[in-house]
PLY file of the C-alpha trace (Angstrom):
ply
format ascii 1.0
element vertex 212
property float x
property float y
property float z
element edge 211
property int vertex1
property int vertex2
end_header
0.00 0.00 0.00
1.34 3.46 -0.92
2.18 5.88 1.94
-0.40 8.42 0.74
-3.17 5.79 0.90
-2.09 4.81 4.40
-2.30 8.44 5.53
-5.75 8.94 3.97
-7.17 5.84 5.67
-5.89 6.76 9.14
-7.78 9.78 10.48
-5.35 10.48 13.33
-2.31 10.21 11.09
-4.00 12.38 8.45
-4.63 15.14 10.99
-1.04 14.98 12.22
0.41 15.20 8.70
-1.95 18.08 7.89
-0.75 19.86 11.05
2.86 19.43 9.93
2.06 20.91 6.51
-0.21 23.80 7.46
-1.17 25.56 10.72
-4.67 24.88 11.99
-7.29 27.20 10.52
-4.86 28.69 8.01
-4.55 28.50 4.22
-0.81 29.11 3.91
1.64 26.18 4.15
4.43 26.23 6.70
7.71 27.73 5.48
9.53 24.40 5.35
6.89 23.04 2.97
7.32 25.97 0.57
11.10 25.89 0.76
11.92 22.18 0.76
8.93 20.05 -0.26
7.03 21.86 -3.01
10.07 22.51 -5.25
10.62 18.73 -5.40
6.97 17.79 -5.90
5.40 20.37 -8.19
5.90 20.70 -11.94
7.18 24.23 -12.49
9.12 24.79 -15.70
12.57 26.33 -15.28
11.63 29.24 -17.60
8.52 30.20 -15.62
8.59 33.17 -13.24
6.91 33.64 -9.88
7.38 37.18 -8.58
8.77 37.58 -5.08
5.59 39.06 -3.60
3.29 36.42 -5.08
1.81 34.06 -2.50
1.82 30.36 -3.27
-0.50 28.55 -0.88
0.29 25.24 -2.55
0.58 21.89 -0.81
2.35 18.70 -1.91
-0.70 16.43 -1.80
-2.34 18.27 -4.72
-1.13 19.22 -8.19
0.44 22.57 -9.00
1.79 23.02 -12.54
3.23 26.14 -14.18
4.21 25.89 -17.82
6.93 27.18 -20.11
7.56 30.95 -19.87
4.49 31.54 -17.74
4.48 34.30 -15.13
2.73 34.80 -11.80
2.83 38.53 -11.15
3.24 40.41 -7.86
0.70 40.07 -5.05
-1.14 37.20 -6.71
-2.39 34.25 -4.64
-2.53 30.66 -5.89
-4.15 28.06 -3.62
-4.44 24.34 -4.36
-5.61 23.34 -0.89
-8.94 21.93 -2.12
-8.22 21.43 -5.81
-5.40 21.07 -8.33
-4.08 24.06 -10.28
-2.70 23.56 -13.77
-1.42 26.58 -15.70
-0.23 26.03 -19.27
2.57 27.50 -21.35
3.02 31.22 -22.06
0.42 32.39 -19.53
0.35 35.48 -17.35
-1.40 35.65 -13.98
-1.89 39.39 -13.49
-1.03 41.55 -10.50
-3.17 40.83 -7.45
-5.13 37.98 -9.02
-6.45 35.04 -6.98
-6.65 31.48 -8.32
-8.21 28.84 -6.05
-8.36 25.29 -7.39
-9.58 23.19 -8.97
-8.57 25.26 -12.01
-7.16 24.26 -15.41
-5.74 27.10 -17.52
-4.62 26.40 -21.08
-1.78 27.95 -23.08
-1.37 31.63 -24.04
-3.93 32.80 -21.47
-3.87 36.32 -20.01
-5.34 37.13 -16.62
-5.32 40.90 -16.14
-5.13 42.61 -12.75
-7.21 41.50 -9.76
-9.01 38.61 -11.39
-10.66 36.16 -8.95
-11.05 32.58 -10.12
-12.32 30.14 -7.50
-13.37 26.52 -7.93
-14.48 26.47 -4.28
-17.85 27.22 -2.70
-18.76 27.34 0.99
-21.79 25.50 2.28
-24.36 27.72 3.98
-27.52 25.61 4.20
-27.22 24.67 7.89
-28.26 27.83 9.74
-27.17 26.35 13.11
-23.52 26.21 12.02
-21.27 29.13 11.02
-20.67 29.12 7.28
-16.90 28.87 7.70
-17.36 25.56 9.58
-19.61 23.96 6.97
-18.24 21.62 4.28
-16.96 23.13 1.06
-17.78 21.96 -2.45
-15.58 22.20 -5.52
-16.21 22.37 -9.27
-13.48 22.56 -11.87
-12.93 25.85 -13.71
-11.53 25.45 -17.22
-10.01 28.27 -19.26
-9.09 27.05 -22.71
-6.19 28.30 -24.84
-5.71 31.93 -25.91
-8.27 33.55 -23.61
-8.06 37.02 -22.11
-9.72 37.62 -18.74
-10.17 41.34 -18.08
-9.28 43.19 -14.88
-11.48 42.79 -11.79
-13.42 39.88 -13.29
-14.79 36.99 -11.23
-14.98 33.45 -12.61
-17.19 31.20 -10.50
-16.86 27.48 -9.78
-17.69 25.04 -12.57
-17.42 27.55 -15.43
-15.72 26.67 -18.73
-14.39 29.49 -20.91
-13.95 28.42 -24.52
-10.91 28.94 -26.70
-9.87 32.48 -27.76
-12.63 34.14 -25.73
-12.56 37.48 -23.92
-14.08 38.31 -20.56
-14.56 42.07 -20.31
-13.22 43.84 -17.24
-15.45 43.74 -14.17
-17.55 40.83 -15.40
-18.96 38.09 -13.17
-19.00 34.84 -15.14
-21.51 32.30 -13.81
-22.14 30.23 -16.96
-19.99 28.61 -19.64
-18.59 30.86 -22.36
-18.60 29.48 -25.93
-15.31 29.50 -27.87
-14.50 32.68 -29.81
-16.87 34.83 -27.77
-16.75 38.09 -25.85
-18.77 38.32 -22.64
-19.46 41.26 -20.37
-21.60 42.26 -17.41
-22.91 40.87 -14.12
-23.94 38.20 -14.75
-21.85 38.04 -17.90
-23.56 37.50 -21.25
-22.25 37.07 -24.77
-22.01 40.40 -26.62
-19.90 39.30 -29.61
-18.95 36.07 -31.39
-16.60 35.34 -34.23
-18.30 34.20 -37.43
-15.92 31.98 -39.39
-18.03 32.15 -42.55
-17.87 35.95 -42.63
-14.44 36.10 -40.96
-15.42 38.85 -38.54
-16.62 39.46 -35.00
-20.38 40.01 -34.86
-22.40 41.68 -32.15
-25.00 39.53 -30.45
-28.45 41.02 -29.82
-30.58 38.40 -28.10
-30.76 35.54 -30.59
-29.63 37.69 -33.56
-26.09 38.51 -34.57
-25.34 41.83 -36.21
-22.28 43.23 -38.00
-19.87 45.01 -35.67
0 1
1 2
2 3
3 4
4 5
5 6
6 7
7 8
8 9
9 10
10 11
11 12
12 13
13 14
14 15
15 16
16 17
17 18
18 19
19 20
20 21
21 22
22 23
23 24
24 25
25 26
26 27
27 28
28 29
29 30
30 31
31 32
32 33
33 34
34 35
35 36
36 37
37 38
38 39
39 40
40 41
41 42
42 43
43 44
44 45
45 46
46 47
47 48
48 49
49 50
50 51
51 52
52 53
53 54
54 55
55 56
56 57
57 58
58 59
59 60
60 61
61 62
62 63
63 64
64 65
65 66
66 67
67 68
68 69
69 70
70 71
71 72
72 73
73 74
74 75
75 76
76 77
77 78
78 79
79 80
80 81
81 82
82 83
83 84
84 85
85 86
86 87
87 88
88 89
89 90
90 91
91 92
92 93
93 94
94 95
95 96
96 97
97 98
98 99
99 100
100 101
101 102
102 103
103 104
104 105
105 106
106 107
107 108
108 109
109 110
110 111
111 112
112 113
113 114
114 115
115 116
116 117
117 118
118 119
119 120
120 121
121 122
122 123
123 124
124 125
125 126
126 127
127 128
128 129
129 130
130 131
131 132
132 133
133 134
134 135
135 136
136 137
137 138
138 139
139 140
140 141
141 142
142 143
143 144
144 145
145 146
146 147
147 148
148 149
149 150
150 151
151 152
152 153
153 154
154 155
155 156
156 157
157 158
158 159
159 160
160 161
161 162
162 163
163 164
164 165
165 166
166 167
167 168
168 169
169 170
170 171
171 172
172 173
173 174
174 175
175 176
176 177
177 178
178 179
179 180
180 181
181 182
182 183
183 184
184 185
185 186
186 187
187 188
188 189
189 190
190 191
191 192
192 193
193 194
194 195
195 196
196 197
197 198
198 199
199 200
200 201
201 202
202 203
203 204
204 205
205 206
206 207
207 208
208 209
209 210
210 211
C-alpha cells in the first residue's frame, strides 16, 4: 500500500500530517513546505517566473503546474488546498489575481489585474452552524487556450471558458462561455462572437447577430 493511501485511511495520522504541513485554521503552508517540499513535488518549468511578492499557498498532496515561460505577477495568490491548479505555457497571472483550485488554464492565457477565479464554494444551508465551519464543495474551472480575462473579473466554480474568448473587465461569469466569444456584465452574457463564414466578429443582440 502506498504511503499516501495509508495516511488517507488513518484519520489520526492524516490530521497529524496536515498539522505538519499547514497551521490549523490557516490556508498558507508552513515555510519548510514551501522551501523544501514543493520545489521537489510540483511541476514548475525552469523558464517560468513567480514574482517575489506572489503568494503560493500550494501543498504537496495536490497538483500545481506552471508551464513554459508563464508568469505569476506580484501580489497574486494561488491556492491548491482543495483542488489542483494547472497553468499552461506562455500564460500570465496578473497583479493581485487570486486562483483557487480546482482550475485548469490552457496555453497563451492572459489574466489581467485583480481577477478572482475560484473553484471552491462554501456550504451555507445549515443555519445552526457558522458558514466557515460547513463543508466546502468544488467544481473545476476550465479556461481554454488563448483567452483574455479582463481586470477585476470573477470566474465562479464550474465555469468553462472556450478557446480564444474574452471576458470584459469587471464581469462576473456564472455560466460557460462558448469559444471565440466576448462576454461582459454581471452576470456576464455574450455580446460578440466570431463568425468563421464571414471572418469577422459580430455583435449579439438576443438571438440575432449583427455586423460590428
